[in-house]
Residue, then its C-alpha position, 0 to 999 in steps of 0.5 A: m882133564m876130568i873130575v871123578k866124583f865118588k858119591p857116598m851113600g852114608p857115613m864112611m870109614f877111612r882107616g889111618p895108620g896103625e893096627f886095628s883088629p876085633v881079635s884084640r882087646g883095648p885100643q886096638a879094638y877101636a878105629i876112627s876114620l880119617p876126614l878123607p881117604t888117602p890117595s891109595t884108597v881112591s886110586g885102588c878103588l878107581a882101578t877096580a872100577m876100571e876093571r884093571r890089574p897090572a899085567a906083570p909083577t912090578a918094582s913097587w906097589s906104586d908102579a903096580v897101581e900106576e900100570a893098572l890105571g894106565l898112568k905110564d904115558g903122562g897121566f896122574l891123579r890129584g886129590p882127593y878133596l871134597i866138593v860140597n854143592d860147588e865149594v871145595y873143602l881140603w884136608y887140614q889135619e883132622k879137620l877140613i878147610n874151605l879152598e877159598n880160605l887159602k887166599k887169606l895167607r897171601k899177605v901173611e908171613l906165617r913164621e912171624a905170625l906163629r912166633e907172635g902167638k897166632l895159630l894157623d887155625d886163625f887164618l884157615t878157619p877149620l871145620r870139624v868133621e862130624r863122626v858117628p860111632r858104630v859097633g861091629i862084630g868081627l867074623k871068623e872063617g865061614k863068615v859066622v859070629d865067633s860066640e866064644r870070643g865075641l870080637m866086638y869093636l867100636a868104629e867112628f865113621v865120618d858123616y858128611e851129610a851131618t857135617f854140611k847139612t846137605t846130601a850134595v857132597w862128593i869125594a873128588v879126584e882130578a884125572h889128568n891126561f888119561n880117560v876115565k869116562d867109562v867109570s861114570g855111573k858105576t857103583v863100587r865099594l870105597g874105604g873100610e867096611g866096604k861102603p858103596v859109592r856111586l861114580d860120576v865123571d865131570e869134564n868141566k875144568a878141575k877145581l884144583y887146577d883152576f887154583l894152580e892156573d891162577f898162580i901161573r897167570r900171576p906168578s910170584d918168586v916166593a910162595y907157600l905150598y899147601l899140602v892137600t894130601h900126605a907127602f912121602i918124605q923118606e922110608g920109615s927105617s932111615g934111622f939116625e945120622k952120626i954128626e960127630n963122635g957120640v952125637y946122633l940126630w934124626p935126619g932133618i925133614i926140611r933137608h929131605v924135602n929140599e933134596f927132592v924139590n931140587k932134584v925135580t927142578n934142577g936146583n931152581v927151587d929152595v925150601e925156606y921152612i915147613i910149618g906142619r906135622t910129620a907122622l908114620l903112614g903105611a900106604g895100605y895093603d898090596l893085593s897083588r903081593n898079598a902083603k902090607k905096603p911099606m911104612y913111610i915118614v910123611l908130611e901130613p895134609g895141611s902142612i905148608l912149605k915156604v919156597h923161593f923160585k930162582t927163575n920161571p916160577g910159573g913153569l917150575i910150579h907146573l912141573l912140581y904139580e905134575k910130579g907131586l911133592s912125594f918121592i913115591g906115589g906122586k902120580l897117584g895123588y900123594g904130594t898134591f899141593l896148591p901154590i899161594r902167592c906171597q907178598 
């Protein structure tokens, strides 16, 4: 396995869900960056760096990117996350946390702690990401300023150098079972506004996989699974379920997650509860089809699942890690998680 590292050369913009247009007035003329790029952003950038495109039309947007990257023979991505000097930082809601802080959860029963009034922040000690505002001007056809309408907009970029007081910051993604050596040394554009990043490939053991192997060496029948990236749970148009005459209920997220996990593990893993947040998230723009990708209900990064293993926790956690906790886009990095032993 290898780590592909993207070296930012300044503040970055990673767009979140929702519309953003300088043609609009009011809230839609304002954008704020996510703390890290989504797996779609990173995998698309990597495919561009590898100068690959799908050879033929595919069944879905995820199949197209997987084919372009050459992931059909067991390859997959995990992440993204940040490497600062030699420390790892993970996405936690709108903030970041140090990877080492996850170990604090090993002796905590989270549901009881939250009932007693404690917060996840008390255990994870999140770090606020510094942002820098930028004023932009939208261009009309011909790449010229529209002097009549102005097309002014405001955007807040993430500034990793200001956050960590160092330039030794990389956005990283782990590449398993496929070769990405050829992208090392290339400069490509990443995220909104097309900011340049330099690519480096590190063949040392991957950071997230080290954490996973620690669990496999000393497995536990009960574990927390910390979501490093968004996990697609269901299509956004699933609608309400009728549970009896005149009574409708939105399908429970935990049920959908349990069904997915049970399918992957042949019923050998049960989800007891989930602590986290859900949202609507689009997977970005599909250049091959010239259309927006679908919207999905997602579990956000920083969500935690408590799970029980009926047998062989080490083998099952490895299986889930390769698949990803996402019903689509798992090979691209969606549903990346880290397991934490429970006492």
